[in-house]
C-alpha positions in Angstrom: -11.8 14.6 6.0 -9.5 11.7 5.0 -10.0 7.9 5.6 -6.7 6.8 7.3 -5.9 3.2 7.8 -3.1 4.0 10.2 -0.4 6.5 11.1 2.8 5.1 12.7 6.4 5.8 13.3 9.0 3.3 12.1 12.0 2.9 9.7 11.4 3.0 6.0 11.9 -0.6 5.1 12.3 -0.4 1.3 14.1 1.4 -1.5 16.3 4.4 -1.4 15.4 5.6 2.1 15.6 2.2 3.6 16.6 2.5 7.3 15.5 6.1 7.6 13.1 7.0 10.5 9.8 8.1 9.1 6.1 8.7 10.0 3.9 6.7 7.7 0.4 7.9 6.8 -1.4 5.0 5.2 -4.6 6.1 3.4 -7.5 3.6 3.1 -8.6 3.0 -0.5 -7.1 2.2 -3.8 -8.1 2.2 -7.5 -6.4 -1.1 -8.1 -6.9 -4.6 -6.6 -3.5 -6.3 -6.8 -3.6 -9.9 -5.6 -0.6 -9.5 -3.3 -1.8 -6.3 -1.5 -1.4 -6.4 2.2 -3.6 -3.4 3.1 -7.2 -3.7 4.3 -8.8 -0.9 2.4 -12.2 -1.3 4.0 -10.8 -0.2 7.4 -10.0 3.3 8.4 -10.7 6.2 10.6 -12.0 9.6 9.2 -9.5 12.2 10.2 -9.2 16.0 9.5 -5.9 17.4 8.1 -5.2 18.9 11.5 -5.7 15.6 13.2 -3.2 14.0 10.8 -0.7 16.8 11.5 -1.2 16.4 15.3 -0.5 12.7 15.0 2.6 13.2 12.8 3.9 15.8 15.3 4.0 13.2 18.0 7.3 12.1 16.4 9.4 15.3 16.2 12.7 13.5 15.4 11.5 11.7 12.3 12.7 13.7 9.2 10.3 12.2 6.7 6.6 11.7 6.2 5.6 8.9 3.8 2.2 9.1 2.3 1.2 5.5 1.4 -1.8 3.3 1.1 -3.7 2.2 -0.7 -3.2 4.9 -3.3 -2.6 8.3 -1.6 -2.9 10.3 -4.9 -6.6 9.6 -4.8 -7.0 11.9 -1.8 -4.2 14.5 -1.7 -3.5 17.8 -3.5 -1.0 20.6 -3.3 -2.8 22.3 -0.5 -2.7 19.1 1.6 1.1 18.7 1.0 1.8 22.4 1.7 -0.1 22.2 5.0 1.9 19.1 6.0 5.2 20.8 5.2 4.3 24.0 7.0 2.9 22.4 10.1 5.3 19.4 10.5 8.6 20.9 9.1 9.3 17.4 7.5 10.0 16.3 4.0 7.0 14.7 2.3 7.3 11.6 0.3 4.7 9.5 -1.5 4.5 5.9 -2.6 2.2 5.7 -5.6 1.1 3.3 -8.3 1.4 6.1 -10.8 -2.2 6.0 -12.2 -3.0 9.6 -11.0 -1.2 12.9 -11.4 0.6 14.1 -8.3 1.0 17.4 -6.5 4.1 19.2 -7.7 5.3 20.1 -4.2 6.2 16.6 -3.0 9.8 16.2 -1.9 10.2 12.6 -3.0 8.2 10.3 -5.4 8.5 6.5 -5.2 6.7 5.0 -8.2 5.7 1.4 -7.9 3.7 0.6 -11.1 1.4 -2.4 -10.8 0.5 -2.8 -14.5 2.3 -6.2 -14.8 0.0 -7.9 -12.2 -3.5 -9.3 -12.1 -5.7 -6.6 -10.6 -3.0 -4.0 -11.1 -3.6 -3.7 -14.8 -7.0 -2.1 -14.7 -5.6 1.4 -15.1 -2.5 2.6 -17.0 0.5 4.1 -15.3 0.5 7.8 -16.2 3.5 8.9 -14.3 6.7 8.8 -16.4 9.1 10.6 -14.0 10.0 9.9 -10.4 12.8 10.0 -7.9 12.7 6.2 -7.3 11.2 3.4 -9.4 10.5 0.5 -7.2 9.2 -2.6 -9.0 7.7 -5.6 -7.3 9.4 -8.4 -9.3 7.6 -11.6 -10.3 9.6 -12.3 -13.5 8.0 -9.7 -15.7 9.7 -8.1 -18.7 11.7 -5.1 -17.3 11.8 -3.3 -20.7 8.3 -2.1 -20.0 9.8 0.4 -17.5 12.5 1.7 -19.8 10.5 4.9 -20.7 10.2 5.9 -17.0 12.7 8.5 -15.9 14.0 7.6 -12.5 17.0 8.7 -10.5 17.1 5.3 -8.8 15.7 1.9 -9.9 14.9 -0.9 -7.4 13.7 -4.5 -7.9 12.0 -6.0 -4.9 11.0 -9.6 -4.6 7.3 -10.1 -4.1 6.7 -11.2 -0.5 4.3 -14.1 0.1 3.5 -16.2 3.2 4.6 -19.5 1.5 8.3 -19.9 2.4 9.2 -21.9 -0.7 7.6 -19.4 -3.1 9.1 -16.5 -1.2 12.6 -18.0 -1.6 11.9 -18.6 -5.3 10.8 -15.0 -5.7 14.0 -13.8 -4.0 16.2 -15.9 -6.2 14.6 -14.7 -9.4 14.9 -11.1 -8.2 18.6 -11.4 -7.4 19.2 -13.0 -10.8 17.3 -10.2 -12.5 19.4 -7.5 -10.8 22.6 -9.4 -11.7 21.7 -9.4 -15.3 20.1 -6.0 -15.7 22.5 -3.1 -15.0 20.9 0.0 -13.7 18.7 -1.9 -11.2 19.4 -2.5 -7.5 17.9 -4.9 -5.1 15.5 -3.7 -2.5 14.5 -5.9 0.4 11.7 -5.3 2.9 13.9 -4.9 5.9 11.0 -4.2 8.2 9.9 -7.8 7.6 13.4 -9.0 8.5 13.5 -6.9 11.6 9.9 -7.7 12.4 8.9 -4.1 12.8 6.0 -2.2 11.2 
């Protein structure tokens, strides 16, 4: 059984697959406590793997399943991923903080290390290779990510409710991308579109 915060169908709003239809499986629970986290980890419904599959299969046209959280690597293994692939016929992606080892049969790994933030620095980032490195930017030194092998590198401004601070974060992120070749800007388009 798995504690699931929510399963929903939407567009991927961030990073490389931005704009792609996907089914999101949001696990409840994380080993970090980042100050800016927007997930209520105490909430969740216990679901079997078959129940998760059944929910995903309500959206047959979506080509991608995104395992997110919380921290999904706390709960999944190769057998879980293999079952999802076999029973949904979709590509399986994960969004992870990189503090746990991952199953080798995932189709796409988005690493979003949190070691630069209060509450996110309690465990080291172990993952050193990914498809996509997506860093929430708050002015931290980007050289700390140089050792991570990534096919794509994205900086994303930290979202906050305060409009002035949000604009400041955006400006700092744009400037960082402009002065650091190899990084691209990622925006949370689901917030712009006001979708989940």
